[in-house]
Kinemage of the C-alpha trace (Angstrom):
@kinemage 1
@onewidth
@group {chain A} dominant
@subgroup {mainchain}
@vectorlist {calphas} color= white
{ca unk a 1} P 1.190 -1.820 18.255
{ca unk a 2} L 0.324 -4.168 15.387
{ca unk a 3} L 1.257 -2.162 12.279
{ca unk a 4} L 0.472 -5.051 9.903
{ca unk a 5} L -2.993 -5.411 11.411
{ca unk a 6} L -3.631 -1.679 11.159
{ca unk a 7} L -2.529 -1.731 7.508
{ca unk a 8} L -4.841 -4.647 6.748
{ca unk a 9} L -7.819 -3.016 8.481
{ca unk a 10} L -7.123 0.337 6.837
{ca unk a 11} L -6.867 -1.203 3.357
{ca unk a 12} L -10.164 -3.030 3.845
{ca unk a 13} L -11.972 0.111 4.986
{ca unk a 14} L -10.425 2.408 2.382
{ca unk a 15} L -10.964 0.105 -0.600
{ca unk a 16} L -14.571 -0.709 0.314
{ca unk a 17} L -15.631 2.948 0.612
{ca unk a 18} L -15.282 5.163 -2.464
{ca unk a 19} L -15.326 8.329 -0.368
{ca unk a 20} L -12.497 7.020 1.819
{ca unk a 21} L -10.547 6.028 -1.294
{ca unk a 22} L -10.819 9.580 -2.637
{ca unk a 23} L -9.986 11.009 0.778
{ca unk a 24} L -6.906 8.778 1.035
{ca unk a 25} L -5.689 9.968 -2.360
{ca unk a 26} L -6.176 13.601 -1.320
{ca unk a 27} L -4.897 13.395 2.277
{ca unk a 28} L -3.497 10.008 3.326
{ca unk a 29} L -2.537 11.132 6.845
{ca unk a 30} L -5.977 12.408 7.775
{ca unk a 31} L -7.666 9.363 6.248
{ca unk a 32} L -5.452 6.877 8.084
{ca unk a 33} L -6.045 8.736 11.357
{ca unk a 34} L -9.779 8.562 10.665
{ca unk a 35} L -9.876 4.817 9.976
{ca unk a 36} L -7.122 3.641 12.343
{ca unk a 37} L -7.547 6.083 15.212
{ca unk a 38} L -6.178 9.461 16.275
{ca unk a 39} L -3.851 8.115 18.965
{ca unk a 40} L -1.400 6.452 16.592
{ca unk a 41} L 2.124 7.957 16.733
{ca unk a 42} L 3.373 9.885 13.674
{ca unk a 43} L 6.063 7.319 12.854
{ca unk a 44} L 3.429 4.575 12.791
{ca unk a 45} L 1.152 6.678 10.573
{ca unk a 46} L 3.919 6.938 7.959
{ca unk a 47} L 4.427 3.155 8.008
{ca unk a 48} L 0.689 2.536 7.711
{ca unk a 49} L 0.384 4.983 4.791
{ca unk a 50} L 3.271 3.267 2.985
{ca unk a 51} L 1.740 -0.143 3.614
{ca unk a 52} L -1.708 0.923 2.441
{ca unk a 53} L -0.282 2.507 -0.717
{ca unk a 54} L 1.723 -0.634 -1.464
{ca unk a 55} L -1.226 -2.956 -0.857
{ca unk a 56} L -3.654 -0.876 -2.913
{ca unk a 57} L -1.098 -0.748 -5.744
{ca unk a 58} L -0.667 -4.532 -5.653
{ca unk a 59} L -4.429 -5.065 -5.669
{ca unk a 60} L -4.915 -2.727 -8.638
{ca unk a 61} L -2.128 -4.462 -10.557
{ca unk a 62} L -3.695 -7.870 -9.870
{ca unk a 63} L -7.087 -6.589 -11.050
{ca unk a 64} L -5.541 -5.222 -14.245
{ca unk a 65} L -3.811 -8.536 -14.945
{ca unk a 66} L -7.055 -10.425 -14.368
{ca unk a 67} L -8.846 -8.105 -16.785
{ca unk a 68} L -6.184 -8.651 -19.436
{ca unk a 69} L -6.350 -12.442 -19.012
{ca unk a 70} L -10.095 -12.334 -19.647
{ca unk a 71} L -9.433 -10.866 -23.081
{ca unk a 72} L -7.599 -14.022 -24.213
């Protein structure tokens, strides 16, 4: 199972769809199962959730820094 690939695909789907973004914030497990598939083992789900949260956090931080740079 390619956890890194599942994280990448999940991040792309979740960040491009506002409803999925809200759903992920409310219930990450259900949202990851929805976008990555129901047959993923529980231990993989936890890793994917952690990876998605980390990646989304990094992307938001990068966007904030870019916005600040535009002010100067």
